[in-house]
BALOZA-608235 format. One record per residue (C-alpha): y, x, z; residue number from 1; chain. Coordinates in steps of 0.02 Angstrom, whole numbers, plus 32768, in hexadecimal, padded with zeros to 4 digits. Each point is the difference from the previous one (the first is absolute). Layout:
+------+------+------+-----+----+
!   py !   px !   pz !   i ! ch !
+------+------+------+-----+----+
!    Y !    X !    Z ! NUM !  A !
...
+------+------+------+-----+----+
END
This chain:
+------+------+------+-----+----+
!   py !   px !   pz !   i ! ch !
+------+------+------+-----+----+
! B83E ! BDB2 ! 28E0 !   1 !  A !
! 7F67 ! 8039 ! 8056 !   2 !  A !
! 7FA4 ! 8087 ! 7FB5 !   3 !  A !
! 7F66 ! 7F8A ! 7FF0 !   4 !  A !
! 805F ! 7F87 ! 7F98 !   5 !  A !
! 8042 ! 80A9 ! 7F94 !   6 !  A !
! 7F30 ! 8013 ! 7FCE !   7 !  A !
! 7FC7 ! 7F55 ! 800E !   8 !  A !
! 7F90 ! 7FCE ! 7F60 !   9 !  A !
! 8047 ! 7FBC ! 7F75 !  10 !  A !
! 7F91 ! 7F69 ! 8004 !  11 !  A !
! 803F ! 7FD7 ! 80B8 !  12 !  A !
! 80A5 ! 7FF5 ! 7FBF !  13 !  A !
! 805A ! 7F5B ! 7FEA !  14 !  A !
! 7FFF ! 7FAB ! 7F52 !  15 !  A !
! 80BE ! 802F ! 8007 !  16 !  A !
! 7FE8 ! 80B0 ! 8030 !  17 !  A !
! 7F95 ! 802A ! 7F6F !  18 !  A !
! 8069 ! 7F91 ! 7F73 !  19 !  A !
! 808B ! 8061 ! 8034 !  20 !  A !
! 7F8D ! 80A8 ! 7FF6 !  21 !  A !
! 7FC9 ! 7FD5 ! 7F4E !  22 !  A !
! 80B3 ! 7FD9 ! 7FB6 !  23 !  A !
! 803D ! 80A5 ! 8040 !  24 !  A !
! 7F6B ! 805E ! 7F9E !  25 !  A !
! 8030 ! 7F8C ! 7F6C !  26 !  A !
! 80B1 ! 803D ! 800A !  27 !  A !
! 7FB1 ! 80AF ! 800A !  28 !  A !
! 7F8A ! 7FF7 ! 7F81 !  29 !  A !
! 8082 ! 7FBE ! 7FA1 !  30 !  A !
! 8084 ! 807D ! 8017 !  31 !  A !
! 7F75 ! 809D ! 7FCC !  32 !  A !
! 7FB6 ! 7F98 ! 7F5F !  33 !  A !
! 8046 ! 8097 ! 7F8C !  34 !  A !
! 7F93 ! 806A ! 806F !  35 !  A !
! 7F67 ! 7F83 ! 8026 !  36 !  A !
! 8010 ! 7F90 ! 7F91 !  37 !  A !
! 8020 ! 7F57 ! 8049 !  38 !  A !
! 7F68 ! 7FD7 ! 803F !  39 !  A !
! 7FE9 ! 8079 ! 80B8 !  40 !  A !
! 803A ! 806D ! 805E !  41 !  A !
! 7FD4 ! 80CB ! 8020 !  42 !  A !
! 8060 ! 809A ! 8051 !  43 !  A !
! 7F9D ! 8055 ! 7F9C !  44 !  A !
! 805F ! 808E ! 7F8B !  45 !  A !
! 7FB7 ! 7F90 ! 7F5A !  46 !  A !
! 805E ! 8082 ! 7F75 !  47 !  A !
! 7FB6 ! 8091 ! 8048 !  48 !  A !
! 7F4D ! 7FBB ! 7FAC !  49 !  A !
! 804C ! 7FD6 ! 7F6A !  50 !  A !
! 8051 ! 80A1 ! 7FCE !  51 !  A !
! 7F6D ! 804F ! 8046 !  52 !  A !
! 7F62 ! 7FB6 ! 7FBB !  53 !  A !
! 7F94 ! 8082 ! 8035 !  54 !  A !
! 802E ! 7FCE ! 8094 !  55 !  A !
! 7F8B ! 7F75 ! 8045 !  56 !  A !
! 804E ! 7F71 ! 8062 !  57 !  A !
! 7F58 ! 7FBE ! 805C !  58 !  A !
! 8035 ! 7F9A ! 80A7 !  59 !  A !
! 80A1 ! 7FB0 ! 803E !  60 !  A !
! 8040 ! 7F94 ! 806A !  61 !  A !
! 8050 ! 7F61 ! 7FB4 !  62 !  A !
! 8063 ! 7F59 ! 8046 !  63 !  A !
! 7FE5 ! 7F52 ! 7FA0 !  64 !  A !
! 801C ! 7F47 ! 801C !  65 !  A !
! 7F8A ! 7F8E ! 8001 !  66 !  A !
! 7FE8 ! 7F51 ! 7FB2 !  67 !  A !
! 803C ! 7FA7 ! 80AC !  68 !  A !
! 80BE ! 801F ! 8020 !  69 !  A !
! 7FC0 ! 803F ! 80AB !  70 !  A !
! 7F95 ! 8082 ! 7FB8 !  71 !  A !
! 7FFE ! 80C6 ! 7FEC !  72 !  A !
! 7F8D ! 8073 ! 7FD8 !  73 !  A !
! 8013 ! 80CB ! 8046 !  74 !  A !
! 7F6A ! 8041 ! 7F9A !  75 !  A !
! 7FC9 ! 8094 ! 7FEB !  76 !  A !
! 7FB0 ! 801F ! 7F46 !  77 !  A !
! 7F88 ! 809A ! 7FCE !  78 !  A !
! 7FAB ! 8019 ! 7F6E !  79 !  A !
! 7F4E ! 7FF5 ! 7FFF !  80 !  A !
! 7FE1 ! 80C6 ! 7FF9 !  81 !  A !
! 8060 ! 8019 ! 807A !  82 !  A !
! 7FA5 ! 7F8F ! 807F !  83 !  A !
! 7F72 ! 803D ! 7FD2 !  84 !  A !
! 8031 ! 80B2 ! 8019 !  85 !  A !
! 8038 ! 7FCD ! 8096 !  86 !  A !
! 7F61 ! 7FA9 ! 8033 !  87 !  A !
! 7F9F ! 80A9 ! 7FDE !  88 !  A !
! 806B ! 8070 ! 8067 !  89 !  A !
! 7FFA ! 7F6F ! 80AA !  90 !  A !
! 7F2F ! 800B ! 7FE3 !  91 !  A !
! 8011 ! 80CA ! 7FFC !  92 !  A !
! 8084 ! 802B ! 808F !  93 !  A !
! 7FB8 ! 7F7C ! 8078 !  94 !  A !
! 7F49 ! 8044 ! 7FDB !  95 !  A !
! 8048 ! 80B0 ! 801B !  96 !  A !
! 8074 ! 7FCF ! 809E !  97 !  A !
! 7F5E ! 7FB8 ! 806E !  98 !  A !
! 7F8F ! 8095 ! 7FD5 !  99 !  A !
! 809B ! 807F ! 8070 ! 100 !  A !
! 7FFE ! 7FFC ! 80C1 ! 101 !  A !
! 8094 ! 7FA1 ! 8040 ! 102 !  A !
! 803B ! 80A9 ! 803C ! 103 !  A !
! 8007 ! 8034 ! 7F3C ! 104 !  A !
! 8053 ! 7F64 ! 7FD6 ! 105 !  A !
! 8076 ! 802A ! 8082 ! 106 !  A !
! 8026 ! 80AB ! 7FBC ! 107 !  A !
! 8009 ! 7FCC ! 7F58 ! 108 !  A !
! 807E ! 7F81 ! 800A ! 109 !  A !
! 806E ! 8088 ! 807D ! 110 !  A !
! 8088 ! 8055 ! 7FAF ! 111 !  A !
! 8075 ! 8078 ! 8040 ! 112 !  A !
! 80C7 ! 8002 ! 7FC6 ! 113 !  A !
! 8084 ! 8098 ! 8036 ! 114 !  A !
! 809F ! 7FCD ! 801C ! 115 !  A !
! 80A6 ! 803C ! 7F91 ! 116 !  A !
! 8089 ! 8012 ! 8065 ! 117 !  A !
! 80C6 ! 7FFF ! 7FC3 ! 118 !  A !
! 8089 ! 8088 ! 8035 ! 119 !  A !
! 801E ! 7FAA ! 809A ! 120 !  A !
! 7F3E ! 7FF5 ! 803B ! 121 !  A !
! 7FEC ! 7F4A ! 7FC6 ! 122 !  A !
! 7F59 ! 7FC0 ! 7FCF ! 123 !  A !
! 8023 ! 7FCA ! 7F57 ! 124 !  A !
! 7F51 ! 7FEB ! 7FB2 ! 125 !  A !
! 7F62 ! 802D ! 8008 ! 126 !  A !
! 7F87 ! 805B ! 7F8F ! 127 !  A !
! 7F3B ! 7FE3 ! 7FEF ! 128 !  A !
! 7F8B ! 8095 ! 8020 ! 129 !  A !
! 7F88 ! 8001 ! 7F7E ! 130 !  A !
! 7F5A ! 8029 ! 8072 ! 131 !  A !
! 7F5F ! 804D ! 7F9B ! 132 !  A !
! 7F92 ! 7F8D ! 7FDA ! 133 !  A !
! 7F62 ! 7FF0 ! 8052 ! 134 !  A !
! 7F3D ! 7FE6 ! 7FB7 ! 135 !  A !
! 7F78 ! 7FAD ! 8062 ! 136 !  A !
! 7F5C ! 8025 ! 7FF9 ! 137 !  A !
! 7FC8 ! 7F42 ! 7FF0 ! 138 !  A !
! 8069 ! 8019 ! 7F39 ! 139 !  A !
! 7F99 ! 808F ! 7FD1 ! 140 !  A !
! 8098 ! 806F ! 801B ! 141 !  A !
! 8081 ! 7F8C ! 7FCC ! 142 !  A !
! 809C ! 7FD8 ! 8041 ! 143 !  A !
! 8014 ! 7F2A ! 800A ! 144 !  A !
! 806F ! 7FEF ! 7F76 ! 145 !  A !
! 7F8E ! 8062 ! 7F94 ! 146 !  A !
! 7F77 ! 7F98 ! 803C ! 147 !  A !
! 805B ! 7F61 ! 7FF2 ! 148 !  A !
! 8023 ! 8036 ! 7F49 ! 149 !  A !
! 7F4A ! 8038 ! 7FF0 ! 150 !  A !
! 7FC6 ! 7F4C ! 8033 ! 151 !  A !
! 807B ! 7F9F ! 7F93 ! 152 !  A !
! 7FC6 ! 804B ! 7F5F ! 153 !  A !
! 7F53 ! 7FC1 ! 8048 ! 154 !  A !
! 8019 ! 7F63 ! 8036 ! 155 !  A !
! 8065 ! 7FD1 ! 7F4E ! 156 !  A !
! 7F65 ! 8041 ! 7FA0 ! 157 !  A !
! 7F6E ! 7FB9 ! 806F ! 158 !  A !
! 8040 ! 7F7C ! 806A ! 159 !  A !
! 80A9 ! 7FB8 ! 7FBC ! 160 !  A !
! 803F ! 7F73 ! 8063 ! 161 !  A !
! 8043 ! 7F5F ! 7F9E ! 162 !  A !
! 809E ! 7FE1 ! 7FF7 ! 163 !  A !
! 8025 ! 7F47 ! 7FBE ! 164 !  A !
! 8097 ! 7FD1 ! 7FB3 ! 165 !  A !
! 8065 ! 7F6E ! 8051 ! 166 !  A !
! 8087 ! 7FD1 ! 807B ! 167 !  A !
! 7FC1 ! 802E ! 80D1 ! 168 !  A !
! 8071 ! 7F8F ! 807C ! 169 !  A !
! 804A ! 8063 ! 8092 ! 170 !  A !
! 8038 ! 7F75 ! 807F ! 171 !  A !
! 8078 ! 8039 ! 80A4 ! 172 !  A !
! 809E ! 8047 ! 7F80 ! 173 !  A !
! 809F ! 7FE1 ! 8042 ! 174 !  A !
! 8064 ! 800E ! 7F57 ! 175 !  A !
! 7F9C ! 7F79 ! 7F91 ! 176 !  A !
! 7F39 ! 8000 ! 7FDE ! 177 !  A !
! 7FA8 ! 807B ! 7FF9 ! 178 !  A !
! 7F95 ! 8045 ! 7F5E ! 179 !  A !
! 7FA1 ! 8088 ! 7FB4 ! 180 !  A !
! 7FFE ! 7FF8 ! 7F56 ! 181 !  A !
! 7F59 ! 8070 ! 7F81 ! 182 !  A !
! 802E ! 7FF7 ! 7F44 ! 183 !  A !
! 7F91 ! 8035 ! 7F82 ! 184 !  A !
! 8072 ! 807A ! 7FA3 ! 185 !  A !
! 8027 ! 80AF ! 7FEC ! 186 !  A !
! 80AF ! 8004 ! 8044 ! 187 !  A !
! 807B ! 7F87 ! 803D ! 188 !  A !
! 8092 ! 7FDB ! 7FB2 ! 189 !  A !
! 8077 ! 7F51 ! 8008 ! 190 !  A !
! 7F9A ! 7FB5 ! 7F7A ! 191 !  A !
! 7F72 ! 8019 ! 8049 ! 192 !  A !
! 8040 ! 7FD9 ! 80AF ! 193 !  A !
! 805F ! 7F54 ! 7FBE ! 194 !  A !
! 7F4F ! 7FC1 ! 7FBF ! 195 !  A !
! 7F99 ! 8044 ! 809D ! 196 !  A !
! 8093 ! 7F78 ! 8052 ! 197 !  A !
! 7FE8 ! 7F6A ! 7F87 ! 198 !  A !
! 7F3E ! 8013 ! 801A ! 199 !  A !
! 8009 ! 7FFA ! 809C ! 200 !  A !
! 8075 ! 7F72 ! 8024 ! 201 !  A !
! 7F9B ! 7F91 ! 7F6E ! 202 !  A !
! 7F77 ! 7FF8 ! 8082 ! 203 !  A !
! 7FFA ! 7F66 ! 8045 ! 204 !  A !
! 7FA6 ! 8056 ! 8091 ! 205 !  A !
! 808E ! 8086 ! 803F ! 206 !  A !
! 8051 ! 7F6B ! 8064 ! 207 !  A !
! 7F4A ! 7FFA ! 8052 ! 208 !  A !
! 800F ! 80A2 ! 802B ! 209 !  A !
! 8095 ! 7FE9 ! 808D ! 210 !  A !
! 7FB1 ! 7F6F ! 8028 ! 211 !  A !
! 7F72 ! 803C ! 801C ! 212 !  A !
! 8039 ! 80AE ! 8076 ! 213 !  A !
! 7F73 ! 8059 ! 7FCD ! 214 !  A !
! 8022 ! 809B ! 801E ! 215 !  A !
! 7FA2 ! 8074 ! 7F69 ! 216 !  A !
! 7FE5 ! 7F5C ! 7F9A ! 217 !  A !
! 7FF8 ! 8017 ! 7F44 ! 218 !  A !
! 8020 ! 7FC6 ! 7F56 ! 219 !  A !
! 7FA1 ! 8055 ! 7F74 ! 220 !  A !
! 8039 ! 8033 ! 7F62 ! 221 !  A !
! 7F5B ! 8016 ! 7FB2 ! 222 !  A !
! 800E ! 80BB ! 7FF7 ! 223 !  A !
! 7F8B ! 806C ! 8055 ! 224 !  A !
! 8016 ! 80C7 ! 8000 ! 225 !  A !
! 7F99 ! 8068 ! 7FE6 ! 226 !  A !
+------+------+------+-----+----+
END
């Protein structure tokens, strides 16, 4: 099989090929039903979060079958709180990065390592060299990451971005239809994920997302954060 065929978008496969992949996923979901509940598959260690409720399960990658026998969904599911934090961080980072010169950006991205050798002189690994963090006058004496953290606090308080709970279609995935799900929940759980899938598949527009092929198109759930 050519490398092109290995990575061609799921939607471009024949209906027979897509149905085969859906059947394989159904079997996997069935085999893992004791762990994932029987509606979706997730490689995440779900038991860890059930055993340690103080560890917040805020995002995951899940796979579930669609209403059509030839549809499966490859989805990132994330809580609205984490999606908000991610949006704030992106705004702060992009602002700070744009304030640096090209040389300063290259220096911030550069890293150094030292080789570790075994008894025969063969390099078996590398150790990262920790460099002193550079401060910048443009950041009023702060390092890049100190300035980013400062701007995150300011943006979250003064200019909070709006995060819409819902479902965003991400076309071009090689395995399944790409999807981003933002849920109005403090943390993920099997029940929360199952409810999100049920809500999504219950929307008549979900097939329209695939047919439209519009990257970033969103089905809203009515929840806006903050």
